[in-house]
C-alpha positions as CSV (number, residue, x, y, z in Angstrom):
1,M,-109.7,7.2,99.6
2,G,-110.3,10.8,100.5
3,V,-114.0,10.0,101.5
4,A,-112.7,7.2,103.9
5,V,-110.1,9.6,105.4
6,A,-112.7,12.3,105.9
7,W,-115.2,9.7,107.5
8,L,-112.3,8.6,109.8
9,L,-111.3,11.9,110.9
10,G,-115.1,12.7,111.4
11,E,-115.3,9.7,113.7
12,L,-112.1,10.5,115.6
13,D,-113.4,14.1,116.1
14,K,-116.8,12.7,117.5
15,K,-114.9,10.5,119.9
16,Y,-112.1,12.9,121.0
17,N,-114.0,16.3,120.6
18,V,-110.9,17.7,118.9
19,T,-112.9,20.5,117.1
20,E,-114.6,21.7,120.4
21,K,-111.2,21.6,122.1
22,V,-109.6,23.7,119.4
23,V,-112.5,26.1,119.3
24,A,-112.3,26.5,123.1
25,A,-108.5,27.0,123.0
26,L,-109.0,29.7,120.4
27,D,-111.7,31.4,122.3
28,E,-109.7,31.3,125.5
29,I,-106.6,32.9,123.6
30,S,-108.9,35.5,122.0
31,N,-110.2,36.5,125.5
32,N,-106.7,36.6,127.0
33,I,-105.6,38.9,124.2
34,E,-108.6,41.1,124.6
35,N,-108.0,41.4,128.3
36,T,-104.2,42.1,127.9
37,V,-105.0,44.9,125.4
38,K,-107.6,46.5,127.7
39,A,-105.2,46.3,130.6
40,K,-102.4,47.9,128.5
41,K,-104.7,50.6,127.3
42,N,-105.9,51.4,130.8
43,E,-102.2,51.6,132.0
44,L,-101.4,53.9,129.1
45,I,-104.3,56.2,129.9
46,E,-103.2,56.2,133.6
47,A,-99.6,57.0,132.8
48,T,-100.7,59.8,130.3
49,E,-103.1,61.3,133.0
50,N,-100.2,61.2,135.6
51,T,-97.8,62.9,133.1
52,L,-100.2,65.6,132.3
53,S,-101.1,66.1,136.1
54,S,-97.4,66.4,136.8
55,M,-96.9,68.8,133.9
56,A,-99.8,70.9,135.2
57,E,-98.3,71.0,138.7
58,T,-95.0,72.1,137.3
59,V,-96.7,74.9,135.2
60,I,-98.7,76.1,138.3
61,D,-95.7,76.0,140.6
62,Y,-93.8,78.1,138.1
63,A,-96.7,80.6,137.7
64,I,-96.9,81.1,141.4
65,D,-93.1,81.5,141.7
66,R,-93.3,84.2,138.9
67,I,-96.2,86.0,140.5
68,Q,-94.5,86.1,143.9
69,K,-91.3,87.6,142.3
70,I,-93.4,90.1,140.4
71,I,-95.2,91.2,143.5
72,I,-91.9,91.4,145.5
73,N,-90.2,93.4,142.9
74,T,-93.3,95.8,142.6
75,A,-93.4,96.3,146.2
76,R,-89.7,97.0,146.4
77,H,-90.0,99.5,143.5
78,T,-93.0,101.3,145.0
79,L,-91.3,101.4,148.5
80,N,-88.0,102.8,147.0
81,N,-89.9,105.6,145.2
82,L,-92.0,106.8,148.1
83,P,-91.1,110.2,149.1
84,I,-90.1,109.4,152.7
85,Q,-87.4,111.4,154.3
86,K,-84.4,109.3,155.1
87,L,-82.8,109.8,158.4
């Protein structure tokens, strides 16, 4: 009985190409998954780069602001301590 069922399934597979269709569908699913993973990986890399760039800009802006304040405070201190006669 088992041999007959196996033979019948083999003949049906030859006629309808079920195995080839299943393999092709599995290959397509695999490729879609791989492409989706690659796309998500690239999105994550881009988001990380944007975040790091934004953080770097913030740090640079802060450093420039602090340097400006230090220069202004140093100039005020120096000018206030110059021995200039006040009128």
